[in-house]
C-alpha positions in Angstrom: 144.6 107.5 105.5 140.9 108.1 105.9 138.2 108.2 103.2 134.4 108.5 103.3 131.8 107.2 100.8 128.1 107.7 101.1 125.5 105.0 100.7 122.1 104.2 102.3 120.2 101.6 104.2 116.5 101.0 103.7 114.1 101.1 106.7 110.6 100.3 105.7 110.3 101.9 102.3 112.5 104.9 103.2 116.2 105.1 102.7 118.5 106.5 105.4 122.0 108.0 104.5 125.0 106.0 105.8 128.6 107.3 105.8 131.1 104.5 105.1 134.3 105.7 106.8 137.4 103.6 105.9 140.7 104.0 107.7 144.0 102.3 106.7 146.1 102.3 109.8 149.3 100.8 111.2 149.4 97.3 112.6 148.6 93.8 111.7 146.5 93.2 108.5 143.0 93.0 110.1 139.7 93.9 108.4 137.2 95.0 111.0 133.7 96.5 110.6 132.0 98.6 113.3 128.7 100.5 113.4 126.2 97.7 114.1 126.8 95.6 110.9 124.4 92.8 110.3 125.4 89.3 109.1 125.5 90.3 105.4 127.6 93.4 106.1 130.0 91.4 108.3 130.5 88.9 105.5 131.3 91.8 103.1 134.9 91.7 104.1 135.3 88.3 102.4 133.6 89.4 99.2 135.4 92.8 99.1 138.8 91.4 99.7 138.4 88.7 97.0 136.9 91.2 94.5 139.7 93.7 95.0 142.3 91.0 94.5 140.6 89.5 91.4 140.2 93.0 89.8 143.9 93.6 90.1 143.7 96.4 92.7 145.1 94.2 95.5 144.2 94.4 99.2 146.1 96.9 101.3 148.6 95.2 103.6 147.5 97.4 106.5 144.9 97.4 109.3 141.5 98.2 107.6 138.8 99.7 109.8 135.3 100.4 108.4 132.8 102.5 110.4 129.2 102.7 109.3 127.7 105.9 110.6 125.3 106.6 112.3 126.4 103.7 114.5 123.1 103.6 116.4 121.3 102.2 113.4 121.7 98.5 112.6 122.6 97.8 109.0 122.1 94.6 107.1 122.4 94.7 103.3 124.7 93.4 100.6 124.6 96.9 99.1 127.4 97.9 101.4 129.9 95.9 99.4 130.5 98.5 96.7 130.9 101.5 99.0 133.2 99.6 101.3 135.4 98.6 98.3 135.3 102.2 97.0 136.3 103.5 100.4 139.3 101.2 100.6 140.4 102.3 97.1 140.0 106.0 98.1 141.9 105.5 101.4 144.6 103.7 99.5 144.9 106.6 97.0 143.4 104.7 94.0 140.4 107.1 93.9 140.6 110.9 94.5 138.3 112.9 96.7 136.9 114.7 93.5 135.8 111.3 92.2 133.8 110.4 95.3 132.5 113.8 96.3 128.7 114.1 95.9 128.5 110.5 94.8 126.4 107.8 96.4 127.1 104.1 95.8 125.4 100.8 96.4 125.8 97.3 95.1 126.8 93.7 95.9 130.1 92.3 94.8 130.8 88.8 93.5 134.2 87.3 94.2 135.4 88.1 90.7 134.3 91.8 90.9 131.0 91.7 89.1 128.3 94.0 90.6 125.1 92.3 91.4 121.6 94.0 91.7 120.3 94.8 95.2 117.0 95.7 96.8 115.7 99.3 97.4 117.7 101.2 94.8 114.7 103.3 93.8 114.3 104.5 97.4 118.0 105.1 97.7 118.1 107.2 94.6 115.1 109.3 95.7 116.9 110.0 99.1 120.1 110.8 97.3 118.4 113.4 95.3 116.8 114.9 98.4 120.1 115.0 100.1 121.7 117.0 97.3 123.8 114.3 95.7 125.0 114.8 92.2 125.1 111.2 91.1 124.7 107.6 92.2 126.6 104.5 91.3 124.4 101.4 91.1 124.5 97.9 89.6 123.7 97.9 85.9 120.7 95.7 86.7 119.2 98.5 88.9 120.0 101.4 86.6 116.5 101.6 85.0 114.8 102.1 88.4 117.3 104.6 89.6 116.8 106.7 86.5 113.1 107.2 87.5 114.4 109.9 89.9 115.0 113.1 88.1 117.9 115.5 88.6 120.3 112.8 89.5 123.0 111.3 87.3 122.9 107.5 87.4 126.2 105.6 86.7 125.5 101.9 86.0 128.4 99.7 87.1 128.9 96.1 85.8 132.3 95.4 87.2 134.4 96.8 90.0 137.4 97.2 87.8 135.5 99.8 85.8 134.8 102.0 88.9 137.7 104.5 88.5 136.9 105.1 84.8 133.2 105.4 85.6 133.8 108.0 88.3 135.6 110.1 85.7 132.4 110.5 83.8 131.5 114.2 83.4 128.8 115.3 85.7 125.4 115.7 84.0 122.7 116.0 86.6 120.1 117.3 84.2 116.4 116.6 84.8 115.6 113.3 83.3 112.6 112.7 81.0 109.2 111.8 82.4 109.0 108.2 83.5 106.4 107.4 80.9 108.9 108.6 78.2 111.5 106.0 79.1 109.5 103.0 80.4 106.9 101.0 78.6 103.3 102.1 79.3 101.3 100.4 82.0 99.4 97.3 81.0 96.1 95.6 81.8 96.8 92.3 83.6 94.6 90.0 81.6 96.9 86.9 81.7 94.5 84.9 79.5 92.0 84.9 82.5 88.8 86.6 81.1 85.4 86.9 82.6 83.9 85.3 79.5 85.1 82.0 81.0 82.7 82.4 83.9 79.3 81.0 83.1 76.3 81.9 85.1 76.8 83.6 88.5 75.2 86.9 87.5 75.2 88.2 91.2 78.8 87.3 91.8 79.9 88.9 88.5 78.0 92.0 89.3 79.6 92.2 92.7 83.0 91.8 91.2 82.3 94.7 88.8 81.0 96.9 91.7 84.1 96.1 93.8 86.4 97.0 90.9 84.6 100.2 90.2 84.8 101.5 93.8 88.0 99.6 95.0 85.8 97.9 97.6 86.8 94.8 99.6 84.9 91.7 98.6 84.1 88.3 100.1 82.7 85.3 98.2 80.9 82.7 100.3 79.9 79.4 98.8 80.5 75.7 98.5 83.6 74.3 96.7 83.7 74.4 93.0 81.3 77.3 92.5 83.9 79.6 90.9 84.9 81.8 93.9 88.6 81.6 93.1 88.0 81.7 89.3 86.1 85.0 89.8 88.7 86.5 92.1 91.6 85.8 89.7 89.8 87.6 86.9 89.6 90.8 88.9 92.9 92.3 87.7 91.6 92.0 84.1 88.8 94.5 84.8 90.8 97.1 86.8 92.1 100.3 85.1 95.8 100.8 84.3 98.0 102.1 87.1 98.4 105.9 87.1 101.8 107.5 87.1 101.9 108.2 90.9 100.5 104.7 91.6 103.2 103.2 89.5 105.9 105.0 91.4 104.5 104.0 94.8 104.1 100.3 93.7 107.6 100.3 92.2 109.3 101.6 95.4 107.7 98.8 97.4 108.6 96.2 94.8 112.2 97.5 94.7 112.5 97.3 98.5 111.1 93.8 98.5 113.3 92.7 95.6 110.4 92.0 93.3 111.1 94.6 90.6 112.5 92.7 87.6 116.1 93.6 86.6 116.1 96.3 83.9 112.5 97.4 84.6 112.0 100.9 85.7 108.4 100.9 87.0 105.7 98.4 87.6 103.5 97.9 84.5 100.6 96.0 86.1 98.6 96.2 89.2 100.0 93.7 91.8 98.0 90.6 92.6 99.1 88.8 95.7 97.7 85.5 96.9 99.5 84.3 100.0 98.9 80.7 101.3 96.7 80.5 104.4 99.7 79.4 106.5 101.2 82.9 106.1 102.5 84.5 109.3 101.2 87.8 110.6 104.7 89.4 109.9 104.6 88.1 106.3 101.1 89.4 105.9 101.4 92.8 107.5 105.2 93.4 107.4 107.9 93.9 109.9 110.6 91.4 110.9 114.1 92.3 112.0 114.6 94.8 109.2 111.1 96.2 108.6 110.2 94.6 105.3 106.8 95.3 103.7 104.2 92.5 104.0 101.7 91.0 101.5 99.1 93.7 102.1 101.7 96.4 101.2 103.0 94.4 98.2 99.4 94.5 97.0 99.3 98.3 97.2 97.0 99.7 94.5 96.3 96.1 93.5 94.6 93.0 94.8 95.3 90.9 97.9 93.5 87.6 97.5 92.9 85.5 100.7 91.6 82.1 99.6 89.9 80.0 102.3 89.7 82.9 104.7 88.8 81.0 107.9 92.0 78.9 107.5 94.2 81.9 108.0 95.6 82.4 111.5 93.3 84.5 113.6 95.9 87.0 114.8 97.1 87.4 111.2 93.6 88.3 110.0 93.0 90.6 113.0 96.2 92.5 112.0 94.5 93.4 108.8 91.9 95.6 110.5 94.0 98.8 110.5 95.1 98.5 106.9 91.5 97.8 105.7 90.3 100.9 107.5 93.1 103.3 107.0 95.0 102.1 104.0 98.3 102.1 105.9 100.3 99.8 108.2 102.0 101.4 111.2 104.6 99.3 112.9 106.4 100.2 116.1 109.2 97.9 117.2 112.1 98.2 119.7 114.6 98.7 116.8 112.5 100.9 114.5 109.1 102.5 113.6 107.9 102.6 110.1 104.7 103.0 108.0 103.9 101.1 104.8 101.2 102.1 102.3 98.5 99.4 102.1 95.7 100.6 99.8 94.9 97.2 98.5 91.6 95.7 97.5 91.1 92.6 99.7 89.2 89.8 98.0 88.5 86.7 100.0 86.7 83.5 99.7 85.3 81.0 102.2 83.1 77.9 102.5 79.9 78.1 104.5 81.1 75.2 106.9 84.1 72.9 107.4 82.9 70.3 104.9 81.8 73.1 102.5 78.4 71.9 101.6 76.0 73.7 104.0 73.0 74.7 101.9 74.1 72.8 98.8 71.1 71.6 96.8 72.6 68.2 95.9 75.5 67.5 98.3 74.5 66.9 102.0 76.4 68.7 104.7 78.0 66.5 107.3 78.7 69.3 109.8 76.9 70.0 113.1 75.3 73.4 113.6 77.9 74.1 116.3 80.8 73.2 113.9 79.4 75.5 111.2 79.1 78.4 113.6 82.6 77.8 115.0 84.0 77.7 111.4 82.4 81.0 110.6 83.5 82.4 113.9 87.1 82.1 112.9 86.6 85.3 111.0 85.7 88.0 113.5 82.8 90.4 113.2 85.0 93.5 113.2 86.9 92.1 110.3 83.8 91.2 108.3 82.4 94.7 109.1 85.3 96.1 107.1 84.5 94.0 104.0 82.1 96.1 101.9 80.6 93.3 99.8 79.7 89.8 101.1 78.3 87.7 98.3 76.9 84.2 98.2 78.1 82.1 95.2 75.5 79.4 94.6 76.4 76.1 92.8 75.1 75.5 89.3 73.8 72.1 88.2 75.6 70.3 85.3 72.7 71.0 82.9 72.6 74.7 83.9 76.3 75.0 83.5 76.3 73.5 80.0 73.3 75.6 79.0 74.7 78.9 80.3 76.1 81.1 77.6 79.6 82.6 77.8 79.9 85.5 80.2 80.5 89.1 79.2 84.1 89.8 78.3 86.5 91.6 80.7 87.0 94.3 78.1 83.4 95.5 78.2 83.3 95.3 82.0 86.6 97.2 82.3 85.1 100.1 80.2 82.3 100.5 82.7 84.7 100.4 85.6 87.0 103.0 84.1 84.0 105.3 83.5 82.8 104.9 87.1 86.3 105.6 88.4 86.6 108.7 86.2 83.4 110.0 87.8 84.9 109.4 91.3 88.2 111.1 90.3 86.4 114.2 89.1 84.1 114.3 92.1 86.5 113.6 95.1 89.9 112.7 93.7 89.7 109.2 95.1 87.8 105.9 94.9 84.6 105.6 96.8 86.1 103.0 99.1 88.6 105.6 100.4 86.0 108.3 101.2 86.3 109.8 104.6 83.2 110.1 106.9 82.9 113.8 106.0 83.2 113.0 102.3 80.5 110.3 102.6 78.1 112.9 104.0 79.0 115.3 101.2 79.0 112.9 98.2 76.6 110.2 99.1 73.3 112.1 98.9 70.2 109.9 99.0 66.9 110.4 97.4 64.0 110.4 99.9 62.9 106.9 99.0 66.4 105.7 99.3 66.6 107.2 102.8 63.6 105.1 103.8 65.1 101.9 102.4 68.3 102.4 104.3 66.6 103.2 107.6 64.5 100.0 107.3 67.7 98.0 106.6 69.5 99.5 109.5 66.8 98.5 111.9 66.4 95.0 110.6 70.1 94.1 110.2 71.4 96.1 113.2 74.2 97.5 111.1 77.1 99.2 112.9 77.9 102.8 112.1 80.9 101.6 110.0 78.7 99.2 108.0 76.2 102.0 107.5 79.0 104.1 105.9 80.2 101.2 103.8 76.7 100.6 102.5 76.6 104.2 101.4 80.0 103.9 99.7 78.9 100.8 97.8 75.6 102.5 96.8 77.6 105.5 95.6 79.6 103.2 93.4 76.5 101.5 92.0 75.1 104.9 91.2 78.3 105.8 89.5 78.1 102.7 87.3 74.6 103.8 86.3 75.8 107.4 85.7 73.5 108.9 88.3 74.3 111.9 90.4 72.1 111.0 93.4 71.7 107.6 95.0 68.3 106.0 94.4 66.5 103.3 96.3 67.6 100.6 93.8 71.3 101.4 94.4 70.7 101.2 98.2 68.8 98.0 98.0 71.5 96.4 95.9 74.2 97.6 98.3 72.3 96.0 101.2 71.9 92.8 99.2 75.7 92.5 99.3 75.8 92.3 103.1 75.2 88.5 103.0 76.6 87.7 106.4 74.6 90.4 108.1 71.4 89.1 106.5 72.3 85.5 107.5 72.8 86.6 111.1 69.2 88.0 111.1 67.6 84.9 109.5 
């Protein structure tokens, strides 16, 4: 007897429908799976057989053939366990066609029949709704994220033995409430790290505020112990809450990566990712055999912190150039092609030289000029060109550090950031860092004196056309923080001040 159950496999952050066809034929009792199964799918036969036996269903004493269609797509996910088990039960007459019709299933089985959570359920549920499914059976731990999708009945399953009873649940594919009505509101990620802990460093604090207000990329340059990492880790505390669409986008990526906590429907905080400098280009950008999102996509609508920037592999950093420019990662491999959203704020830090003390007022530098140049040369000019703010963080003496008053609290800074972003939203519908060249011309109008300041800077610093537009975007953000409609010379001068490495190259 032949039975079919529908499930899905995730490619990138999109789910693709897969038909699980199960045939119980004559012959020796053999369990074979075809249709390009990966290792975890091939191993499903052991989990499924044990789960069926331990739940009291028993395993058919016949030849079991499972086909995963379309066969041209390779599949590797433990989520095929449940649909394979359901297909065997249907082919054996334990489930009727009415019970499985219009129903998608996904879940991993333990040997005793418990259903474990899996990755990518949110993407699967969205695709099931688009394909016209009435309902979807998912592990109980994934039910909250599946319910984010409206117009689809979600059936949470804790144990395989409950599947026939669960499939008899009356259909109720009504439109579900708005996500905000069933999931806790988004939160500010303060995590006890407040800007009030940062003493001194007014220029670096101001740059952090400007970067947060316009979603600009930021680089801190300075000796060890000056507070570069401390500042970067306080950035999430001054960013606004995630909007509803942003929460959905971040949650899909987190679900595919297996980072969405069980029982949580949507992301509540902006992501903050801080990979070690030994990270590979695949881990940073995404890809691999199954097209998983990388760190830059996991930080979508959040912060990607790259500490000790020159220590990262050169080819990994160069792969960031497209995401920094376009906000998306496009991957083309022999087995697949996919796109990942990657609108992350990149915040990086680096020392001025290998020993770290070049220009330090009290600690002598032990590096040669050639070594210092080679160290900075590990980060290419085209990559630095895509970082809007390049800021020097100078060391404070012990007396200055003790005498410095506590800094302004994150709450006050966040209020100004939210006001600036509100102006940007009403003006262009996006942050200043994401303005297109045409929008830069339309929204970044300069006063006559500001035009002269910018022209002088272009000649002295030999800025590229890309850097020119980025200076204008930063100047627009500075004007937004001041509540100004036009960009004045003070805003342009401050934006140019943040091109530290461009100025160092001239001097």
